[in-house]
N, C-alpha and C positions, 0 to 999 in steps of 0.2 A: 504493500500500500504506500509506504513512504517513497519507494523508488518511483512509483507512478506520479506521486505528488511532485517530486523533484523534477520529473520530466515535464509535467505541466507548468511548473514554475518557470521553465525556460521560455515559455510562450508569453510574450508581453501582453498586457491588457490593451488591445488595439481599439481604434475608434470604430471598427466594423461592427462591434457589438452595441446594441442599444444601451443607452445610459440607464442604469437602474441600480438599486442598493439591495444587497442580500441581507435578510433579517435573521438574526440568531437568537435562540432562547437557551438559557443555561439552567439546568436542573441539578442541584447537588445539595446535600444536607449540611455541608461545611460552608459557613458564611465567608470564612477567610478565602477559601478556594473560589467561591463565586465572585468575590470582589477582585481577586487576583486575575482570574480569567477575563473579566470585563475590561480591566485596565490593559491587559495584554492585547486584547483584540483592538482596543481603541488606538494603541500605538502602531498597529499594522497599517501600512499604506495601501489599504484595500477598500473597495466600496462595500464595506460590511459594517453593520450596526447591531449592537446588542439591544433588543427590544424589551427584555425583561429577564428576571432570575427567579427561580422557584426552589423551595427547600425540600419538596417531595413530589412524587408523581401526580398526586391528585391536584396539587396547586399548579403543576405544569400543564395538566389538561385544561384547566380553566383559562390559563394564560394563552394557551395555543388557540383556543376558541376566539379570544379577543384580538390577539396580535397577528395570527396566521403567519408564523415564521417559516422561512425556507429550510432552516437547519436547526436541529435540536442537539445540543451538547449535554449529555446526561451521564450521571454516575449510575453504577449498577445497584449498589446497596443504599437504599433510602427508606425512611419510615413511611407508614401508611400505604404507599404504593412504590415498589422498587422500579429500577430501570427496565427490567425484563417485562414486567406487567405493563409499564407505560408503552414500550415499543409494540407489544402485542395488541394493546388497545388501539394504538394508532393504525396498525396494519388492518385490524378488524373494521375500523370505521373509515378506511380508505383515505386517510390523511396523506397527502403527497408531500411528506417531509423527509428530508435527508437526515438520518440520525448518526451521531458519533458517540460511541461508548467511551467513557473514561473509567479506568479500573486499575487496581494494583496488580502486581505480578501474580499474587496468589489467587486472583479471581478469574484466571484465564478460562476455566470451565464455564463460568457464567457468561463471559464475553463470547465464547463459541456458541452458546445457546442464543445469545442476542443476535449474532450474525445470522443464524439459521432462521430467526423470527423476523428478519427483514432489516436489521441494522446494517448500515452501509460501511462504516469505518470503525476502527478501534485504536485508541491511544492509551498509553500507560500514564497514570497520573502521578505527580503533576506533569502536564505536557511541556515539552520544550518549545520555546517561542517559534523557532524556525520550522519545526515539524507541524505545529498547529497552523502557522501562517501558510505553509506550502499546501496543506490539506484544504484549508478554506479557499485558497486561490484556485486549486484544482476543481473544487465543487462549483465555485463561481463560474469558471470557464465552461463546465459541463452544462450548468443552467443556462448560460448565455447562448451556447450552441442550440439548446432546445428552444430558447426564446426566439432566436433568429429563424429557426426552422418554422416555428409557429407563425411568425410574422410573414415569412415568405409564403406559407400555405394560405394565410389569410388574404394576402395580396392576390394570390392566384384565384382564390375563391371570389374575391371582390371583382377581379377582372372578368372572371367567368360569368358572375351575376350581371355585371354591367353589359357584357356582350349579349347575354340572353335577353335582357331588357331592351337593348337596341334592336336585336333581331325581331323581337315581338312587336315593338313599336313600328319598325319599318314594315313588317308584315301587315299590321292593322291599318297603317296609313295607305299602303298599296291597295288593300281591300276596299277602302272607302273611295279611292280614286278610280279603281278598276280600269287601269290603262291597258292591261293585257286581257286577252280572251281566254279566261280559265274557267272551267266548269265548276259548279257548286261543289261537286264531289272532290275535285282536286283542291279547292280552297280548304275544305274540311280536313282532308288528309294532311295538307301542309300545316294547318293549325295544330293538329294532333301531334305532329313531330316537334312542334315548339312548345307543347304543353298548353295550347290554347283550345278551349272547348267551344266549338261553334255548333252546338247541337240544336239551337232554337230554329224554328221554321221562319219566324218573323222577328224583326228588331225595330225598335224606335231608337233614334239617335238624339242624344242630348249633348249640347255644347255649352260649356261654362267659359265665359270671357271675362277676364279681370277688368275692373273699372279703374279709372284714374291712372292710366298707364304712363302718362308723362310724369306725374308726381312720383310714381313708383320708381322710374328709372333714375330720378334725381335722389331718391331716398335710399335705395338699396343697391349694393354692388351686384355684379353678375353672380358671384359665388353665393351671396345672401339670397338672391332670388331663386337660385337652384334649390336651396334648402327649403324655401317656402313652397316651391313646386312639389317637392318630394312630400312635404307635410300635407299639402292639398290632396295629393294622390292617395295618401294613406287614409285620411279622414273620409274622403269620398268612397274609397273601396269598402270601408267598414259599413257605411250607411247603405250602400247599394248591394250589400251582401256578396261582394266579390264579382259583380258584373264587370265585364271587360272595360277598363278605363286607361287612357293614355293621352299624351299631348300630340296635337297635330303640328304641322310645320309653322303655324302662326302662334304657337304656344297656347292654344286653346285646349282646355281639358275636355276630352271627348269621352262619352259613356255610351256603350252599346247595351241598351235595356232589352232583355229577351221577352218573349211573349208570356212568361209567367207573371209579369206585372201588368195589371190593368192600367188604363190611362190615369185614373185617379191615384193609384198607388205610386205611379211614376212621378206624378206632380208632387205628392207628399214627400217622397224621398228627395227630390230635387230642392224643395223648399227647406227641408231639414238640412241638406248639405249646405245651402247658402247661409243658413242661420249659424251653423257650426263653424264655417270658415270665417264668418264675420266675428263670432264670439271668441274663438281661440286664436285666430291669426290676424284679426282686424283688417281683413281684406273683403272688398265688396265685389260681387260677381253678378253679371246678367246671364240668364240661362234661356236657351231655346230648346224646345222639345218637338221633334218631328212626329208625324203619324207613323204607325207601324207599317213596315214594308217587308215583303218576302225577302229572303236572304239574297237572292240573285239581284235585287234592286236596292241593296243597302247603300250604294253610292248615292242614289237619288235621295235617300233619307238624310244623308250628310249634307247634300246641297241645300235641301229644304231647311234644315236647322240653321245653316249659315245665313240663309236669306232672312229667316225669321229674326235674327239678331239685329237686322236693320231697323226694326220697329223701335229699338232703344233710342234712335235718333230723335224720336218725337217726345220722349219722356224726360222728366227732370231728375229721375233717380233710377237705380238699377231695376230690372224687370225679370219676370218669368213669363215668357211668351210661348204659346203652343200652336200647333198646326190648326187647331180649331178656330183660332182667331184670324186665320187667313181669309175667311169669308168676308171679313170686314174691310179688307184692303184689296180693292179691285181696280182702282183708277191708275192707268198707265200713262196718260197724257199729261206731261209736265210743262207743256208749251207756255201756259199762262204764267207759271212761277219762274220759268227761265226768262221770259220777257221782263218780268219785274226786276230780276237781278240785273239785267242789261240796262234798265232805266236808272239804276242807282248811279251810274257813271255820269248822268246828265245833271245830277243835283250837286250844287255847290254849298248849300246850306247844311251845316252840321246837324241841326235839329231835324231837318227834313230827311236826311239820310238815316238818322236814328229811328225816326218815325216809320219810314218805309221798311226798315229791317224788322222792326217789331211787328208791323202789319204782315209782312211776308211770313214770318214764323207762325203767327196765329192762324193764318189761312192755310198754311201747309199742314198744320196739325189736324185740321178738319177735312182735308181733301181726300182722305181714304186712299192714299197712294199705295201701290204694291211695294214690296220690299225692294224690287229692282229699281223702281222709280225713285224711292227714297235714297238709294245709294247713288244714283245719277245726280240727284239734287245736292247730295253732300259734296260731290266733286265739283259741281258747278258753283256752289256757294263758296268753296275754297278759292276758286279762280276769281270770283267776283270780289272777295275780300282782299285778295292780294292786289287786284287792280285798284281797289279803293285806296290802298296805302300809297299809291303813286299820285294821288290827287295833291295839288299844291300845298294846302295847309298841313296835311298829314305827312307828306314827303319831307317838308322842311323840318318838322319836329323830329321825324325819324332820323334825318341826317345829323341833327344836333344831339339827340339823346340815345339813339340806338334802340328805340322802343320795340320796333319790329325786328328783333334779332333772329338768328338761326334757331334759338330756343323757342321763339314764338311759332316758327314754322313747324317745328317738331310737335309743339303743343297742339297746333291746328290739326296735324295729321293724326294725333292720338285722341282727339276729342270724342267723347262718348255720345254727345248729342248736338243738335243744331245750336242749342243755347250755349254750350261750351265753345262752339266755334265762334259765336258772335261776341262772347264776353270781352276778349281783348280789344275789339273794335269799339265796343261801347265805352270801355275804359279810356281809349284814346280820344274819342269824341268828347267825353265829359271833361277830359283834361284840356283839350283845345278850347272848349267853351269857357272853362275857368280862366284860361289865358286871355281870351278876348274880353271878358268882363273885368279882368283885373287891371287893364291898361292904366287908368288914372291913379291907381294906388301902387303901381310897381316901384316908382321912385322911393316912396315911403318904406316899402318892404325892403329894398336894397339898403337903405340907410339904417333901418332897424337891424338888418343882418350884419352889416359892417360894424355897427356899434357893439353888437353882441360879440363879434370876433375880437374886437379891440379890447374888450373887457375880460374875456375868458380864453384868450389865446394860450394861456399856460395850463389849460386843462385838456383832457382827452376829448376834444370836440371834433366832429366830422360833418360831412354833408348831411347825414340823417339828422343829427342833433340840431344843427343850425336850421334846417328846413322845418323841423318840428317847432322850433322857437318862433318862426314866422308863420306857422300853421299852413304849410304848403307841401305838395307832393315833391319828393326829392328830385325826380327827373325833370319835372317842369320848373322847379325853383332853380336848378342848375342852369337850364337854358335861359331863363329870364334874367338871372344875375349876370351871366356873361354878356347877354345882349345889352343890358343897361350899363354895366361897368367896364366892359371891354376886357375882362379878365375872369377866369374861372374861380369858383368859390374856394377850392383847396389851394389854388395858386395864390389867391389873395391872403389866405390864412398863413401860408408859408412865408410870404413876403413880410407880413407883420411879425412873425416869429423871428425871422432873420434880422430884421432891424433891431428888435429888442436884444438879440444875441450879440450883435455888433457893439451895442452900447455897453453891455455887461463885460465884454472882452476888453474894451478900452478903459472903462471906468473902475473895474474891480480886478482883484487878483484871484477870483474864483476859478476852480478847476473846470475843464471842459465838460466833464460829466455833470457838475453842479449846474452849470449854465444850461446844459441840455434839458435837465429836469425843470429848471425855472421857466423855460420857454415852451414846455409842453411835450418834450420827447423823453420817453422812458429808456430808450436805447441810445447811448452816447455814440456808438459807431454809426447808427442810422442818421443821427443828427449831424455828425461830421461829414457824411456823404452828401446830405442835402445842402449843407453850408457850402461845400466845395462846388457843388453843381450850380448853386445860385451865385456865389461870389468869385469862383474861379480859383480860390486858394483855401487851404484848411483853416480852421479856427485858430490854431497855434500860429500859423504864418500870418494871419490877419492881425493878431495881437502884436507880434514882433514888428510888422510893418507900421502899425499905428504908433508904436513906441518910438521907432526911428524918426517918423515924421514929426512927432512932438519935440524930440531932441533938436532936430534941425530948425524948427520954428523958434526955438529958444535962442 
């Protein structure tokens, strides 16, 4: 045993093993030996820690249940329960613990029994430091190899699981598109090979589409969203009793509801799913449920469910819409409302544009358009709104403030409803209206803002806090301030601070970091960079130059 340990000791603890700490429990009725062994192990340069010591076998069993050690270092002769009984008890209860027997020379027969009972190693007590260290190192390496194998196996299983999920998802996506001419029998056979049961004669297709997609992309990283998707899939699977569910290429959650569910039961389960996703994950979903279709026409059910989701464009909040509601949406002629969108470009009055947009929305809601017509109007409305932003008053403020940024275009594309599409335009129109009304008072507003900056330049003020002081929208206030004063708000604030800093550099002996704090900068390095950018030289150089000029003038 010792020779094996020495051989293992020649292998360094390399970084290929996962970092972990091996836990050791000591059981011995001699307190002095327990203390000595603990200190001995602590001196070893090994990733090993003593988690506890016990004076007999019974106490050791209790501590094993609490600490779950990897290694048990135990004496043979102990009161209440000796080492042999302890080892046999561990073997009986399938505790996967490596045991090391400590015994005197005259107890070898006991040690031999212990080895037969499942004990792994034997050391004469008191053990020599190097022998115990080599043995613990050897055990650590063996455990590390087992752990490495376990991790590798887990990785393989995870890769296999992911591959199976991808294969199943790809199969189900293909099933719903039906790009190739495959018989129903072949589909079922292929599904069976992947562990997918397609035993139902008919299916209804439900699609869950997440709401507020733009806000979601701003709030969650891709990795976070993948976790949410996984959680949604699990919650949905439990509620629909294992009915086939997966994500399509648009990241919509698709459920294939077999004919064992009635229409009413399907609606109940989908409502329950929406409520649970909202409660547990704080995510809102709109849901569409198709009619039941025979298996060979399941692709048509998927198309129908996607179309039904267009009804969400008319509503102010998430919906559950079913195929039975299609009878209410029959109008396909959108000519009238397309003409109204075109007429928006002829209006120069902001209030008239806003009024026409509101009227357009209200009349679209009662026009009973088909889902296809609603989708067409969504695209045409997007084009009309983009064109509106090029009208002179809006284009000017967009150029100055960047109101209609790429983010707005993304938000427009992810809008859940017509109202969501119109909201940014309404905000811009209201902002422009305030700008037009505020003309006579703008000079007073700028004066009030400059006075505020002059007074509080040494505090952590910014565009938002300054605009709040004058009760104006930050974007609009920024445009108005520059238009009236010829300089940006932050640029003016910086100039005020630099002038104060120059005065302090010349008139005081304060350190640069002290002056930075006095003029409103918490970071001295940032202050120095701003000063050099404004003045062309560093604060230190400015102070020296000013001192030379004073000397010359004397």
